[in-house]
C-alpha positions, 0 to 999 in steps of 0.5 A: 654305630653310635648316633651320639654321645653326651660328654659331662664337663665342669665348665661348658663355656671353657669346653665349648671354646675348647672343642670349637677350636680343636674340631674345627679342622676335622669339619666338626663345628658348634651346632646348637645350644639346646635349652633343656625343658622340664628338667632335661639338661642344657646341652651344647651340640657339635656335628657335621653334615647336618647331624649333631652326635657330639654333646657337652653338659654341665656336671661332674666330669669322670675322664678316666671312664671314656676314650673317644675319637674323631675322623680326620680326613688327612695327615694334615687335618690331624696335625691341625686338630692337634695344633688347635686343641693344644692352642685352645689349652689342650694338653699333649697326650701323643703327638701326630703320627703313625701307631705302629702297634695298631697298623702302620697305616693308622695315624692318630693324635691324642690331647687331653681336654680341659677336664682331662678327657683323652681326646684322639683324632684318627687318620687311616691311610688305607 
């Protein structure tokens, strides 16, 4: 299991706004802006249940290098993630619904964030 991931983005303000809106339906909130001391990068942290596990930092994005997914508690939360992400400037990369090729009970929605990262939300109905 991973403890956290740091995603390099081209514009931290734009990406913070996008992820703040897109992740809210999943119960994931903006937690902190960490001003990096001694050459450490500034970071924008998101998480839930007092844990920060998704971080953004300024730099050159490489969307082809990573795919990541966040859990959704219900099919409704999955749809809300998708709609919020699109309203916040994301682009459709797969509407909410079952993904039979994985499992008939595996439901997912995919959006491309402002830098082109493929962001997935997953609801497993089992």
